[in-house]
KOLPA-646843 format. One record per residue: residue number from 1; residue in three letters; z, y, x of N, C-alpha, C in turn. Coordinates in steps of 0.1 Angstrom, whole numbers, plus 5000, padded with zeros to 4 digits. Layout:
REM residues N
num:residu:nz:ny:nx:caz:cay:cax:cz:cy:cx
NUM:Ala:Z:Y:X:Z:Y:X:Z:Y:X
...
This chain:
REM residues 337
num:residu:nz:ny:nx:caz:cay:cax:cz:cy:cx
1:Unk:5196:5297:4757:5188:5301:4768:5181:5288:4774
2:Unk:5188:5276:4773:5182:5264:4779:5169:5260:4773
3:Unk:5168:5263:4759:5155:5259:4753:5143:5267:4757
4:Unk:5145:5278:4765:5135:5286:4770:5130:5281:4783
5:Unk:5137:5272:4790:5133:5267:4802:5122:5256:4801
6:Unk:5113:5256:4810:5102:5246:4810:5107:5232:4812
7:Unk:5100:5222:4808:5104:5208:4811:5106:5206:4826
8:Unk:5098:5212:4834:5099:5210:4849:5113:5215:4853
9:Unk:5116:5227:4849:5129:5233:4854:5141:5225:4849
10:Unk:5140:5220:4836:5150:5212:4831:5152:5199:4839
11:Unk:5141:5193:4843:5141:5181:4851:5147:5184:4865
12:Unk:5143:5195:4871:5149:5199:4884:5164:5201:4883
13:Unk:5168:5207:4872:5183:5208:4871:5190:5195:4869
14:Unk:5183:5186:4862:5189:5173:4860:5189:5165:4873
15:Unk:5180:5167:4882:5180:5160:4895:5193:5163:4903
16:Unk:5199:5174:4900:5212:5178:4907:5223:5168:4903
17:Unk:5221:5161:4892:5230:5151:4887:5226:5137:4892
18:Unk:5212:5134:4890:5207:5121:4892:5204:5118:4907
19:Unk:5201:5128:4915:5198:5126:4929:5210:5130:4937
20:Unk:5215:5121:4945:5227:5123:4954:5223:5132:4966
21:Unk:5233:5134:4974:5231:5143:4986:5221:5138:4996
22:Unk:5219:5125:4996:5209:5119:5006:5195:5119:5001
23:Unk:5193:5121:4988:5179:5121:4982:5173:5135:4984
24:Unk:5160:5135:4980:5152:5148:4981:5150:5154:4967
25:Unk:5155:5166:4966:5153:5173:4953:5138:5178:4953
26:Unk:5132:5177:4941:5118:5182:4940:5117:5197:4944
27:Unk:5128:5204:4940:5127:5219:4943:5128:5222:4958
28:Unk:5132:5212:4966:5133:5214:4980:5122:5208:4988
29:Unk:5111:5204:4981:5100:5198:4988:5094:5208:4998
30:Unk:5089:5203:5009:5083:5211:5019:5069:5216:5015
31:Unk:5065:5212:5003:5052:5217:4998:5040:5209:5001
32:Unk:5028:5215:4996:5016:5208:4997:5007:5214:5009
33:Unk:4997:5206:5013:4988:5211:5023:4982:5225:5019
34:Unk:4979:5226:5006:4974:5239:5001:4982:5243:4989
35:Unk:4988:5255:4990:4997:5259:4979:4989:5260:4966
36:Unk:4996:5258:4955:4990:5259:4942:5001:5261:4932
37:Unk:4998:5266:4920:5008:5269:4910:5016:5256:4906
38:Unk:5028:5258:4903:5036:5246:4898:5032:5243:4883
39:Unk:5034:5230:4880:5031:5226:4866:5044:5229:4858
40:Unk:5042:5234:4845:5053:5237:4836:5061:5225:4832
41:Unk:5054:5213:4832:5059:5201:4826:5065:5191:4837
42:Unk:5058:5189:4847:5061:5179:4857:5066:5185:4870
43:Unk:5076:5179:4877:5080:5183:4890:5068:5180:4900
44:Unk:5069:5185:4912:5058:5182:4922:5057:5168:4925
45:Unk:5067:5160:4925:5066:5146:4928:5060:5138:4916
46:Unk:5064:5142:4904:5057:5136:4892:5042:5138:4892
47:Unk:5038:5150:4896:5024:5153:4897:5017:5144:4907
48:Unk:5024:5141:4918:5018:5132:4929:5016:5118:4923
49:Unk:5026:5114:4915:5025:5101:4908:5012:5100:4900
50:Unk:5010:5110:4892:4998:5111:4883:4985:5112:4891
51:Unk:4985:5120:4902:4973:5122:4910:4969:5108:4916
52:Unk:4978:5101:4921:4975:5088:4928:4971:5078:4917
53:Unk:4978:5077:4906:4975:5067:4896:4961:5069:4890
54:Unk:4956:5082:4889:4943:5085:4884:4932:5085:4894
55:Unk:4935:5082:4906:4925:5083:4917:4916:5070:4917
56:Unk:4904:5072:4923:4894:5061:4924:4899:5050:4933
57:Unk:4905:5054:4944:4910:5045:4954:4921:5036:4948
58:Unk:4929:5041:4939:4940:5033:4933:4933:5023:4924
59:Unk:4923:5026:4916:4917:5017:4908:4910:5006:4915
60:Unk:4905:5009:4927:4898:4999:4935:4907:4988:4941
61:Unk:4920:4991:4941:4930:4981:4947:4930:4968:4939
62:Unk:4925:4968:4926:4926:4956:4918:4916:4946:4923
63:Unk:4906:4950:4931:4896:4941:4936:4896:4939:4951
64:Unk:4908:4942:4957:4910:4940:4971:4920:4929:4973
65:Unk:4917:4920:4983:4926:4909:4987:4940:4913:4991
66:Unk:4950:4905:4987:4963:4907:4992:4964:4897:5005
67:Unk:4964:4884:5003:4965:4875:5014:4954:4864:5013
68:Unk:4952:4858:5001:4943:4847:5000:4929:4852:4996
69:Unk:4919:4849:5004:4906:4854:5001:4899:4846:4990
70:Unk:4894:4853:4980:4887:4846:4969:4893:4834:4963
71:Unk:4906:4835:4959:4913:4823:4953:4907:4820:4939
72:Unk:4908:4807:4936:4904:4803:4923:4916:4804:4914
73:Unk:4916:4813:4904:4927:4815:4895:4930:4829:4893
74:Unk:4936:4832:4881:4939:4846:4878:4952:4851:4881
75:Unk:4961:4843:4887:4975:4846:4889:4979:4849:4903
76:Unk:4969:4849:4912:4972:4853:4926:4973:4869:4927
77:Unk:4981:4873:4936:4982:4888:4938:4970:4894:4944
78:Unk:4968:4906:4940:4958:4915:4946:4965:4927:4952
79:Unk:4958:4935:4959:4964:4947:4965:4970:4956:4954
80:Unk:4965:4956:4942:4970:4964:4932:4983:4958:4926
81:Unk:4983:4945:4924:4996:4939:4918:5007:4940:4929
82:Unk:5003:4939:4942:5013:4941:4952:5019:4955:4952
83:Unk:5010:4965:4950:5015:4979:4949:5024:4981:4938
84:Unk:5021:4975:4926:5030:4977:4915:5043:4970:4916
85:Unk:5043:4958:4923:5056:4951:4925:5064:4959:4935
86:Unk:5058:4964:4946:5066:4973:4955:5072:4985:4948
87:Unk:5064:4991:4939:5069:5003:4932:5081:5000:4923
88:Unk:5081:4989:4916:5092:4985:4908:5104:4983:4916
89:Unk:5103:4975:4927:5115:4972:4935:5120:4985:4941
90:Unk:5111:4994:4946:5116:5006:4953:5123:5015:4943
91:Unk:5117:5016:4930:5124:5025:4921:5138:5020:4917
92:Unk:5139:5006:4916:5152:5001:4913:5162:5004:4923
93:Unk:5159:5003:4936:5168:5006:4947:5171:5021:4947
94:Unk:5161:5029:4946:5163:5043:4946:5172:5048:4935
95:Unk:5170:5043:4923:5178:5047:4912:5193:5043:4915
96:Unk:5195:5031:4919:5209:5027:4922:5216:5035:4933
97:Unk:5208:5039:4943:5214:5046:4954:5213:5061:4952
98:Unk:5208:5065:4941:5207:5080:4937:5198:5087:4947
99:Unk:5187:5081:4949:5176:5089:4956:5166:5093:4945
100:Unk:5155:5100:4949:5146:5106:4940:5136:5095:4936
101:Unk:5137:5090:4923:5128:5080:4918:5113:5084:4918
102:Unk:5111:5097:4914:5097:5101:4913:5090:5102:4927
103:Unk:5097:5106:4937:5092:5106:4951:5090:5092:4955
104:Unk:5099:5083:4953:5098:5069:4956:5086:5063:4950
105:Unk:5084:5066:4937:5073:5060:4930:5059:5065:4936
106:Unk:5059:5078:4938:5046:5084:4944:5042:5077:4957
107:Unk:5051:5077:4966:5048:5071:4979:5045:5056:4978
108:Unk:5052:5049:4969:5049:5035:4967:5036:5032:4962
109:Unk:5032:5040:4952:5018:5038:4946:5007:5042:4956
110:Unk:5010:5050:4965:5000:5055:4974:4999:5047:4988
111:Unk:5009:5039:4990:5011:5034:5004:4999:5025:5009
112:Unk:4992:5019:5000:4981:5010:5005:4967:5015:5001
113:Unk:4966:5027:4997:4953:5032:4992:4942:5031:5003
114:Unk:4946:5031:5016:4936:5030:5026:4933:5016:5031
115:Unk:4939:5006:5024:4936:4992:5028:4922:4988:5027
116:Unk:4918:4980:5036:4904:4975:5036:4901:4964:5026
117:Unk:4888:4961:5024:4885:4948:5017:4890:4936:5025
118:Unk:4893:4925:5019:4897:4913:5025:4910:4914:5033
119:Unk:4919:4922:5028:4933:4923:5033:4934:4926:5048
120:Unk:4944:4920:5054:4946:4924:5068:4935:4918:5077
121:Unk:4927:4908:5073:4916:4904:5080:4906:4915:5082
122:Unk:4903:4922:5071:4894:4933:5072:4899:4945:5080
123:Unk:4912:4947:5080:4919:4957:5088:4917:4954:5103
124:Unk:4920:4941:5107:4918:4937:5121:4904:4938:5125
125:Unk:4894:4935:5117:4880:4936:5120:4876:4950:5123
126:Unk:4880:4960:5114:4877:4974:5117:4884:4979:5129
127:Unk:4896:4975:5131:4904:4980:5143:4897:4976:5156
128:Unk:4890:4964:5156:4883:4960:5168:4870:4968:5170
129:Unk:4864:4972:5159:4851:4978:5159:4851:4993:5162
130:Unk:4861:5000:5155:4861:5014:5156:4868:5019:5168
131:Unk:4862:5027:5176:4867:5031:5189:4880:5039:5188
132:Unk:4882:5045:5176:4895:5052:5174:4906:5044:5169
133:Unk:4903:5031:5167:4913:5022:5161:4915:5024:5146
134:Unk:4919:5014:5140:4921:5015:5125:4934:5009:5121
135:Unk:4942:5017:5114:4955:5012:5108:4955:5016:5093
136:Unk:4958:5007:5085:4957:5010:5070:4966:5021:5066
137:Unk:4978:5023:5072:4987:5033:5068:4981:5047:5072
138:Unk:4975:5048:5083:4968:5060:5087:4957:5063:5078
139:Unk:4949:5053:5074:4938:5055:5065:4943:5059:5051
140:Unk:4954:5054:5047:4960:5057:5034:4962:5072:5033
141:Unk:4968:5078:5044:4970:5092:5044:4957:5100:5044
142:Unk:4947:5094:5052:4934:5101:5052:4927:5101:5038
143:Unk:4930:5090:5031:4924:5089:5017:4930:5100:5008
144:Unk:4943:5102:5008:4949:5112:4999:4947:5126:5005
145:Unk:4945:5128:5018:4943:5141:5023:4929:5146:5023
146:Unk:4919:5137:5024:4906:5141:5027:4895:5134:5018
147:Unk:4896:5121:5016:4885:5113:5011:4885:5114:4995
148:Unk:4896:5114:4989:4896:5115:4974:4890:5128:4969
149:Unk:4885:5127:4957:4879:5139:4950:4868:5146:4958
150:Unk:4859:5137:4963:4847:5142:4970:4851:5151:4982
151:Unk:4861:5148:4989:4864:5155:5001:4875:5165:5000
152:Unk:4880:5167:4988:4890:5177:4985:4904:5171:4987
153:Unk:4905:5158:4986:4918:5152:4987:4927:5154:4975
154:Unk:4939:5148:4974:4948:5149:4963:4958:5160:4965
155:Unk:4959:5166:4977:4968:5177:4979:4982:5173:4975
156:Unk:4987:5163:4981:5001:5158:4977:5012:5165:4985
157:Unk:5024:5163:4981:5035:5169:4987:5037:5163:5001
158:Unk:5043:5170:5010:5046:5166:5024:5054:5153:5024
159:Unk:5064:5152:5016:5073:5140:5015:5066:5128:5011
160:Unk:5057:5129:5001:5049:5118:4996:5039:5113:5007
161:Unk:5033:5123:5014:5023:5120:5024:5030:5113:5036
162:Unk:5042:5117:5040:5048:5111:5052:5054:5097:5048
163:Unk:5058:5095:5036:5062:5082:5031:5051:5072:5032
164:Unk:5039:5077:5028:5027:5068:5029:5024:5065:5043
165:Unk:5024:5075:5052:5020:5073:5066:5030:5064:5073
166:Unk:5042:5065:5070:5053:5058:5078:5058:5046:5071
167:Unk:5051:5040:5061:5057:5029:5053:5057:5016:5061
168:Unk:5050:5015:5072:5050:5003:5080:5059:5005:5092
169:Unk:5058:5016:5099:5066:5017:5112:5078:5026:5111
170:Unk:5078:5035:5102:5089:5044:5101:5088:5056:5110
171:Unk:5097:5066:5109:5097:5078:5117:5112:5083:5117
172:Unk:5116:5089:5128:5130:5094:5130:5134:5103:5118
173:Unk:5125:5111:5113:5130:5120:5102:5126:5116:5088
174:Unk:5125:5102:5086:5121:5097:5073:5131:5102:5063
175:Unk:5126:5104:5051:5135:5105:5039:5141:5091:5036
176:Unk:5152:5091:5029:5158:5078:5025:5148:5071:5015
177:Unk:5141:5079:5007:5131:5073:4998:5120:5065:5006
178:Unk:5116:5071:5017:5106:5064:5026:5112:5051:5032
179:Unk:5124:5051:5035:5131:5039:5040:5132:5029:5030
180:Unk:5135:5033:5017:5135:5023:5006:5121:5017:5004
181:Unk:5111:5025:5005:5097:5020:5004:5094:5009:5014
182:Unk:5098:5012:5027:5095:5003:5037:5102:4989:5035
183:Unk:5114:4989:5031:5121:4977:5028:5115:4970:5016
184:Unk:5112:4978:5006:5107:4972:4993:5093:4966:4995
185:Unk:5085:4972:5004:5072:4966:5008:5074:4952:5013
186:Unk:5084:4950:5022:5086:4937:5028:5092:4927:5018
187:Unk:5102:4932:5010:5108:4923:5000:5097:4918:4991
188:Unk:5088:4927:4987:5077:4923:4978:5068:4913:4984
189:Unk:5062:4916:4995:5051:4908:5000:5057:4894:5006
190:Unk:5069:4894:5011:5074:4881:5016:5076:4872:5004
191:Unk:5081:4877:4993:5084:4869:4981:5071:4865:4973
192:Unk:5062:4875:4971:5051:4872:4963:5040:4864:4971
193:Unk:5040:4866:4984:5031:4858:4992:5036:4843:4993
194:Unk:5049:4841:4993:5054:4828:4993:5051:4821:4979
195:Unk:5052:4829:4968:5049:4824:4955:5035:4820:4954
196:Unk:5026:4828:4960:5011:4825:4960:5009:4813:4968
197:Unk:5016:4811:4979:5014:4799:4988:5018:4786:4980
198:Unk:5029:4787:4973:5033:4776:4964:5023:4773:4954
199:Unk:5017:4783:4948:5007:4782:4937:4994:4775:4943
200:Unk:4991:4779:4956:4979:4774:4962:4981:4759:4968
201:Unk:4993:4755:4967:4996:4741:4972:4997:4741:4988
202:Unk:4998:4752:4994:5000:4752:5009:5013:4746:5013
203:Unk:5023:4749:5005:5036:4743:5007:5042:4739:4994
204:Unk:5053:4732:4994:5061:4728:4983:5075:4735:4984
205:Unk:5082:4735:4973:5095:4741:4973:5104:4735:4984
206:Unk:5103:4722:4987:5111:4715:4997:5108:4720:5011
207:Unk:5096:4726:5013:5093:4731:5026:5100:4744:5030
208:Unk:5105:4751:5020:5111:4764:5022:5124:4762:5030
209:Unk:5126:4769:5041:5139:4766:5049:5151:4767:5040
210:Unk:5160:4758:5042:5172:4757:5034:5181:4770:5034
211:Unk:5181:4776:5045:5189:4788:5047:5184:4799:5037
212:Unk:5171:4800:5036:5165:4810:5027:5169:4807:5013
213:Unk:5168:4795:5009:5171:4790:4995:5186:4792:4993
214:Unk:5194:4789:5002:5209:4790:5000:5213:4804:4998
215:Unk:5208:4813:5006:5212:4827:5005:5205:4835:4995
216:Unk:5192:4832:4993:5184:4841:4984:5182:4835:4970
217:Unk:5181:4821:4970:5179:4815:4956:5167:4806:4956
218:Unk:5165:4799:4944:5156:4789:4943:5143:4793:4936
219:Unk:5141:4806:4933:5129:4810:4926:5125:4824:4931
220:Unk:5113:4828:4929:5108:4841:4933:5117:4852:4928
221:Unk:5119:4852:4915:5127:4862:4908:5141:4863:4913
222:Unk:5147:4851:4916:5161:4851:4920:5161:4856:4935
223:Unk:5151:4853:4943:5152:4857:4957:5150:4873:4958
224:Unk:5141:4878:4949:5139:4893:4949:5152:4899:4944
225:Unk:5158:4894:4934:5170:4900:4928:5182:4899:4939
226:Unk:5183:4888:4946:5193:4887:4956:5192:4897:4967
227:Unk:5180:4899:4972:5177:4908:4983:5179:4923:4978
228:Unk:5174:4926:4966:5176:4940:4961:5191:4942:4959
229:Unk:5198:4933:4952:5212:4935:4949:5220:4936:4962
230:Unk:5217:4928:4972:5225:4928:4984:5223:4942:4991
231:Unk:5210:4947:4991:5208:4960:4997:5215:4971:4990
232:Unk:5215:4971:4977:5222:4981:4969:5237:4981:4972
233:Unk:5243:4969:4973:5257:4967:4975:5262:4971:4989
234:Unk:5253:4970:4999:5257:4971:5013:5252:4984:5019
235:Unk:5244:4992:5012:5240:5005:5018:5250:5016:5015
236:Unk:5254:5023:5025:5264:5033:5024:5263:5042:5036
237:Unk:5270:5054:5035:5270:5063:5047:5256:5067:5051
238:Unk:5247:5069:5041:5233:5073:5044:5225:5062:5052
239:Unk:5230:5050:5052:5223:5039:5059:5219:5029:5049
240:Unk:5206:5025:5049:5201:5015:5040:5201:5002:5047
241:Unk:5207:4992:5042:5208:4979:5050:5212:4967:5041
242:Unk:5209:4956:5047:5214:4943:5041:5228:4940:5047
243:Unk:5234:4930:5040:5246:4924:5046:5242:4916:5058
244:Unk:5251:4913:5068:5247:4905:5079:5241:4891:5075
245:Unk:5246:4885:5065:5241:4872:5060:5227:4874:5055
246:Unk:5225:4884:5046:5211:4886:5041:5201:4890:5051
247:Unk:5206:4898:5061:5197:4902:5072:5192:4889:5080
248:Unk:5201:4879:5082:5197:4867:5088:5187:4860:5080
249:Unk:5189:4859:5067:5179:4853:5058:5166:4860:5058
250:Unk:5167:4873:5058:5154:4881:5058:5146:4879:5071
251:Unk:5153:4878:5082:5147:4876:5095:5140:4862:5095
252:Unk:5147:4852:5090:5142:4838:5089:5130:4838:5080
253:Unk:5131:4845:5069:5120:4845:5059:5108:4851:5065
254:Unk:5110:4862:5072:5099:4869:5079:5092:4860:5090
255:Unk:5101:4853:5097:5096:4844:5108:5088:4832:5102
256:Unk:5093:4827:5090:5087:4816:5084:5073:4820:5078
257:Unk:5072:4831:5072:5059:4835:5066:5049:4838:5077
258:Unk:5053:4844:5088:5043:4847:5098:5040:4835:5107
259:Unk:5049:4826:5108:5047:4814:5116:5041:4803:5109
260:Unk:5041:4803:5096:5036:4791:5088:5025:4795:5078
261:Unk:5029:4805:5069:5020:4808:5058:5008:4816:5062
262:Unk:5010:4827:5069:4999:4836:5073:4990:4830:5083
263:Unk:4993:4819:5090:4984:4813:5099:4979:4800:5094
264:Unk:4982:4796:5081:4977:4784:5076:4962:4784:5074
265:Unk:4955:4773:5076:4941:4772:5075:4935:4777:5061
266:Unk:4943:4775:5050:4938:4780:5037:4938:4795:5037
267:Unk:4948:4801:5043:4949:4816:5043:4939:4822:5054
268:Unk:4937:4814:5064:4929:4820:5076:4915:4814:5077
269:Unk:4912:4804:5069:4900:4797:5071:4887:4805:5069
270:Unk:4887:4815:5061:4875:4823:5058:4874:4836:5066
271:Unk:4884:4838:5075:4885:4851:5082:4873:4854:5091
272:Unk:4868:4843:5097:4856:4845:5106:4844:4851:5098
273:Unk:4843:4847:5085:4832:4852:5077:4835:4867:5074
274:Unk:4848:4870:5072:4851:4884:5069:4847:4893:5081
275:Unk:4850:4888:5093:4847:4896:5105:4832:4898:5106
276:Unk:4824:4888:5102:4810:4889:5103:4805:4899:5093
277:Unk:4810:4899:5081:4806:4909:5070:4810:4923:5074
278:Unk:4822:4925:5079:4827:4939:5083:4818:4944:5095
279:Unk:4816:4935:5105:4809:4939:5116:4794:4942:5113
280:Unk:4788:4934:5104:4774:4937:5100:4773:4950:5093
281:Unk:4783:4953:5084:4782:4966:5077:4784:4978:5086
282:Unk:4794:4976:5095:4797:4987:5105:4785:4990:5114
283:Unk:4779:4979:5119:4767:4981:5128:4756:4988:5121
284:Unk:4754:4984:5109:4743:4990:5101:4745:5005:5098
285:Unk:4757:5008:5093:4760:5022:5088:4761:5031:5100
286:Unk:4766:5027:5111:4767:5035:5123:4753:5038:5129
287:Unk:4744:5028:5127:4730:5030:5132:4722:5038:5122
288:Unk:4726:5037:5109:4718:5044:5098:4727:5052:5089
289:Unk:4734:5063:5095:4743:5070:5087:4737:5078:5075
290:Unk:4723:5079:5075:4717:5086:5064:4717:5077:5052
291:Unk:4720:5064:5053:4721:5056:5041:4735:5056:5034
292:Unk:4744:5063:5041:4758:5064:5035:4757:5073:5023
293:Unk:4766:5071:5013:4766:5080:5001:4768:5095:5005
294:Unk:4763:5104:4997:4762:5118:5001:4775:5124:5005
295:Unk:4786:5120:4998:4799:5126:5001:4804:5124:5016
296:Unk:4797:5114:5023:4801:5111:5037:4793:5119:5047
297:Unk:4783:5127:5042:4775:5135:5050:4783:5145:5059
298:Unk:4793:5151:5053:4801:5161:5060:4809:5154:5071
299:Unk:4814:5142:5068:4822:5135:5078:4813:5131:5090
300:Unk:4800:5126:5087:4791:5123:5098:4789:5136:5106
301:Unk:4787:5147:5100:4784:5159:5107:4796:5164:5116
302:Unk:4808:5163:5110:4820:5168:5117:4827:5158:5126
303:Unk:4827:5145:5122:4835:5135:5130:4826:5124:5135
304:Unk:4814:5123:5131:4805:5113:5137:4803:5101:5127
305:Unk:4792:5093:5130:4788:5082:5122:4798:5071:5121
306:Unk:4805:5069:5133:4815:5058:5133:4827:5060:5123
307:Unk:4831:5073:5123:4842:5076:5114:4838:5075:5100
308:Unk:4826:5080:5097:4821:5079:5083:4819:5065:5079
309:Unk:4814:5056:5087:4812:5042:5084:4825:5036:5082
310:Unk:4835:5039:5090:4848:5033:5088:4854:5037:5075
311:Unk:4853:5050:5071:4858:5055:5059:4852:5047:5047
312:Unk:4838:5046:5047:4831:5040:5036:4835:5025:5035
313:Unk:4835:5018:5046:4837:5004:5045:4851:5001:5041
314:Unk:4861:5008:5046:4875:5006:5043:4878:5008:5028
315:Unk:4870:5017:5022:4872:5019:5008:4866:5009:4998
316:Unk:4858:5000:5004:4851:4990:4995:4860:4980:4990
317:Unk:4857:4975:4978:4864:4963:4973:4857:4950:4980
318:Unk:4864:4939:4979:4858:4927:4984:4844:4924:4979
319:Unk:4843:4925:4966:4830:4922:4960:4819:4931:4964
320:Unk:4822:4944:4965:4812:4954:4969:4808:4952:4983
321:Unk:4817:4949:4992:4814:4947:5006:4804:4935:5007
322:Unk:4806:4924:5000:4797:4913:5000:4784:4917:4994
323:Unk:4784:4925:4984:4771:4929:4977:4763:4938:4987
324:Unk:4769:4947:4994:4762:4956:5003:4757:4948:5015
325:Unk:4765:4938:5020:4761:4930:5031:4748:4922:5027
326:Unk:4749:4916:5015:4737:4908:5010:4725:4917:5009
327:Unk:4727:4929:5004:4716:4938:5001:4709:4942:5015
328:Unk:4717:4943:5025:4712:4948:5038:4706:4936:5046
329:Unk:4712:4924:5046:4708:4914:5055:4702:4901:5049
330:Unk:4703:4899:5036:4698:4887:5029:4685:4890:5023
331:Unk:4674:4883:5026:4661:4886:5020:4662:4883:5005
332:Unk:4655:4892:4997:4654:4889:4983:4643:4879:4980
333:Unk:4645:4871:4970:4634:4862:4966:4623:4870:4959
334:Unk:4611:4865:4960:4600:4871:4953:4590:4860:4948
335:Unk:4583:4864:4939:4573:4854:4933:4559:4860:4934
336:Unk:4550:4850:4937:4535:4854:4937:4530:4853:4923
337:Unk:4524:4864:4919:4518:4864:4905:4505:4856:4904
């Protein structure tokens, strides 16, 4: 009889073994914005993974800044590599704690789809300009719900959507998978941004606070492994947590990055230019909404030019934003024949 079951049904049955009582079973999903037939092969969360991975906004992440604007070198993180690192960390934790890996992967891959060009500098610039305020996690949900596929959205599961929306701040009714994503996001960016700062020569190994090195380790890989292993070992009773000692190291790590690395002139030096580019684009497109690509026409009509301009600009890559700015504001050279 079992050979007559579809791969999806077999996987859902297997989840009863692989996913513990605190995880979300695919068969118990609260569903999609619009109902649709189930896939015979993939669970609903596996389909979300595929929809995000094949989306245009996911591909654009490879040309969006993580922290350092226009660094010279091929080994600095981008928004895409950050997303992939978060996903791997989150899946490792979810597997060990018997949560749903597929749901964890889906929300991890989608969590930064709404991020602006030029990293958080671009986000802050849009937040100042747009009267409704701009937060990348809210925009990420807007991308998967509305902007992808020419306005149709990706029609993801409720749990994936809420994990994307709440990956920064959290919510009282979070799934455990969403909590894992939130921790994994921090574990990833603290460690890989420190690694990029070392690569850029902003700091040296001797500048890293001794307590972080003592508790977490002497290398990026060791620090990530220490934090992940500690969380797996100390999470219990439906609570995801570090040990008290690792929590102190994490808090110090967070304080060090935000107090030293993220305010360093190398990381911050070009941000005034970013503000100028974002503001120039925003002013132009809100004044000339007819120049926006055709798929934004309905947004202009229903929600106004400001919202449409915000959506268009936030979806740009770093290079495309600079190209459009130059096209609008920089005179072209010409020759007299």
